[in-house]
SEMIZA-943156 format. One record per residue (C-alpha): residue in three letters; x, y, z. Coordinates in steps of 0.05 Angstrom, whole numbers, plus 5000, padded with zeros to 4 digits. Layout:
// residues N
ALAXYZ
...
END
This chain:
// residues 264
MET514546365301
ARG519046765347
ALA518747365300
ILE511147315298
ARG510747295374
ILE515247905379
TYR511148275327
LEU504548115362
ALA507548345429
LEU509649015398
VAL502949115365
GLY499348915429
ALA503249435469
SER501649975418
VAL494249795416
ARG493649805492
SER496850495495
GLN492050765443
LEU485950455477
ARG487450865539
TYR484951475499
ARG478951175466
LEU475351825450
SER481452105414
LEU482451445377
SER475151415356
LEU475152135330
ASN481552025292
ALA479051375261
VAL472451695240
GLY476152295211
TYR480851845173
PHE474851455148
LEU471252075124
ILE476952445092
PHE477851925038
TRP470651975017
SER472552644987
GLU476752264935
PHE470851804921
LEU466452424913
ALA471252704861
ILE470752064821
TRP463252054827
ILE462852774802
LEU467452594743
PHE462952024721
ASP456552404734
ARG459052924685
PHE462352494632
GLY459251804640
THR465451394623
LEU473051474626
ALA476851194566
GLY471250684558
TRP471050484632
THR464750544673
MET464950814744
ARG464250124776
GLU469949854733
VAL474450424754
LEU472550314826
VAL475349604821
CYS482049934808
TYR480650434864
GLY479049874913
LEU485149454897
ALA489850054901
HIS487150364965
LEU485749725002
SER492749434990
TYR495850105009
ALA491650185071
CYS493649495095
ALA500949635079
GLU500750225127
PHE499649725184
PHE505949335168
ALA510549875142
ARG509050525177
GLY515150425220
PHE519750545160
GLU517351275160
PHE520851375226
VAL527551075206
ALA530451755187
MET528452055254
LEU530951455293
ALA537651465256
ARG538352225263
GLU537052215338
GLY541251595351
ASP535351175372
TYR536250665316
ASP541950385358
ARG536750105406
LEU533449705351
LEU540149405331
LEU541849215402
ARG535348855417
PRO534948095408
ALA530048155350
GLY530548325276
THR529849065259
LEU524748905205
VAL520148585257
GLN521049175304
LEU519649685250
ALA513449295227
GLY510549365297
TYR513150065310
GLU507650595321
PHE502150125299
SER496150585288
LEU489050345299
MET486150965266
LYS488550695199
LEU482750215203
GLY478450795179
ARG481850785112
VAL481550025107
LEU474050055120
GLN472950605069
ALA476850245014
GLY473249595032
ILE466349915026
VAL468150214958
MET470949554934
GLY464649184957
TRP460149684921
ALA464349614857
LEU464048854859
ALA456448874871
GLY455949114799
GLN460348554773
ALA456647954801
ASP457647544738
ARG465247634746
LEU465347364817
THR467346664800
LEU472446274840
GLY477746474789
GLY475747204791
ILE475947224867
ALA482746884867
MET485347394817
LEU483147974861
ALA486147654923
TRP492747524887
ALA492848244861
PHE491448504932
LEU497348114960
GLY501848364904
GLY499649084918
LEU500848984992
ALA507948744978
LEU509149324930
PHE507149864979
VAL510949545037
GLY516949544990
ALA515950284975
TYR516050435050
ALA522350005058
LEU525750415003
GLN523751045038
GLY526850775102
ALA533250585067
ALA533951285037
GLY532151605103
MET537551215139
LYS542751515093
ALA540052215087
LEU537752265160
GLN531252575135
ASN525252335096
ILE525952425022
GLU519552744997
ALA520352424928
PHE518351764958
ASN511452034971
ILE510351924896
LEU510551174911
THR507151164979
ASN501851694984
GLY501651824909
GLY501651094887
PRO494350944903
GLU492151604873
MET495251424807
ALA493350684806
GLN485950834822
PHE484951014748
PRO486250564688
MET493350624663
SER490850724592
ILE489351454607
TYR496651614621
PRO502051764568
PRO506351174545
PRO512751384582
LEU508951414648
ARG505450744634
ALA512250424620
ALA515250704684
PHE509550444727
THR509749774693
PHE517149604691
LEU520450044743
VAL515050074796
PRO509949534778
LEU503649914799
ALA500249704735
GLY502148984748
VAL498648954816
VAL492449364799
TYR491149524726
TYR492648854692
PRO489148424744
ALA483148894739
LEU483148804664
ALA483148054672
PHE477748064726
LEU473248524686
ARG474648144621
ARG476248774585
PRO478048694511
GLU485048974523
ALA486648454577
LEU493148074574
PRO493247324558
PRO490846944620
LEU497746694640
LEU500847384637
GLY494947664675
TRP496447194732
LEU503947334731
THR503848094736
PRO502148144811
ALA508547754824
GLY512148404806
GLY509948684873
PHE513548124910
ALA519848224867
PHE519648964883
LEU519048814957
ALA524948334955
LEU529348864921
ALA526949404970
LEU528448985031
GLY535248815002
ALA536649554993
PHE534349685065
LYS538949155094
LEU544749425052
ALA543450125079
GLU543049845149
ARG549849505142
GLY552750185127
TYR549150525185
VAL553550965228
SER550851195295
THR550251945307
GLY553151835376
SER547352185410
END
């Protein structure tokens, strides 16, 4: 409970500071909302030209799109602070986080909380809602539970990806661009069915980074696609996101134990 109170206090302070410049906040949120419609437009053009993609209809693909982008957009709220770890460590400001009477994970979760990210959450939610409107017969209690469970697994996975980025940044004292493959690039890849990718890439994003486990396989189960896994396995795959998060947080705490102040 104490950690939650601290987190809410940090978020509240960040929100109040942003609300002092409401016009700027509104313009940024609207811009963030609109920019991601260009990705949706690209998908719409693709299906308008070819009709289907590896046997998937547009609404079916947009279930994957919605799961991937909605879980990532929400992860930005809780994990954006990890992007600043390299800068904080390089400038000696990470010492302040270590000296405060609160866990560093809680502080990072509330660090630079950005309201403009709501624009992306809203955009992904609208797309997801439109996709599900064409799958009304799938919206049973079990189907809704499957989507919710997959969303939570995706949220855990992307928070873990940010945590790994923070761990690497603490050691390198700069952000490693390769991690953008998991953070910014993760939703872009997961928004399409994994069946379109070559086998080595599918294996990597199933067993190393379980993107397929939190988006593709749950989507197969929800849509009742013929290539869906057996029901039990379909329910188990989103747990890979939580396993990835646990390993990522362990790596972050290990990096933190080896942290050496710059002395700034």
